[in-house]
N, C-alpha and C positions, 0 to 999 in steps of 0.2 A: 503493500501499501504506501501511496505517495502522498504527502501532504502539499496542498497547493494554496498560495495566498498571493491576494492582490494587495498591493501597498502603493501608497504615495510617500515618496521623499520630499521632505522640505530642506531644502539649501539656502546658502546665503546667496543674496540678489545677485543674479547672472550666471552662477555656478551650474545651474541644471544641466546645460549642454556637456560641460566637461565631466560632471560626475555620471550622466547618462554613459558617455564614452568609457569611462573607466569601467562601469559596472556591466557593460556589454560584454565584458571579457570573462566575467564571474560565472563559474559552471551554475547551471540550475536558474539562471536570471534569463528572463526574458523581458526587452523594454517595450512597454505598451503605448508610450506617449510622453508628453510633457507640455507645458506652456512655454518653453523656449527661455524660460528666467530662471523659476527658482524652485519647480516643481517637476517630478520625475513620477511616472506611472510604471510599476514593475508587476510581474507575475514571476513568483519564486516557487520553486518545487524543491522540496527535501525529503527525506526519510521519516520525518515526523515533526511535529510543532515546536519541540524542543529546540532542535536544528536551527528552524527559522528565527527563533527569539534569540538565540544564542548569536545567529548573522545578524540581526538588527541592532544588536547590541555593539557586536564588533565594528559595524559599519561606523556608527555614531562615534566610538571611540578612537577610531583610527583615522579619520576623516574629518577634519574642522570645518570643510565646506558642507557636510549634512547636519542638520539641525535636528531633525527628526525624521523616524519612520513611522507612519500610520497605515495600519492594516483597513482593507475596505471588504475583504471577504478572506475568510479561511475554509478549506474543506479539503475531504480525502477523497483521491481518485483510486477506485480499487481496479487496478489494471488486471 
């Protein structure tokens, strides 16, 4: 089973495109859109919700341009 989450990242003003470009290389991350300024929409896939929580915390801790990670949906994909 895979956990899938839609999230919106809030970045510092103007950083959205840079952050999106960096995250596009992360495994399990699919870019879904953004406002071209400070918000980036992503779909994340991981083994479980705890992994997604840890990824969100790590992104905020390691990237000073990311101000917050806000989930919009979370579900399980039973393959």
